[in-house]
Phi, psi and omega in degrees: 000141177245133178242129181238116174260137184207165171234145175255112185309123177087358180233125180294140181304329177291327175291322176300313181299319180293316179298319178290327177299319178300328179274003178086018181244126182261123172226177176249146173230130179156206183273333179054042178064022180232033183304318178298320179293317179295321177298320180300322182262003177071031180256122182290328181185171173228162170263145182226123176249142179242136178236146181226179185297340181273352177285142180256170176296330176296322176299316180294318178299319178296317178300311182297317179297317180293323178295316177300316179297316180298316179298318178298320182294319186270352179272000000 
């Protein structure tokens, strides 16, 4: 399994999670048990996507397209 934590500049991770949810993609937004580390770097939260062996390249392409759309909506 691959886990990718990220921030979209100018968009709160909870908004990223909500926007992707509208597109049918489930991710997590929050501290992910690393609140002290995030506080140290001044990051309020991150978005986290998980990929597993059953995900296809089409799944990843769908995720990227939905993420781009979400960022455009919230910026």
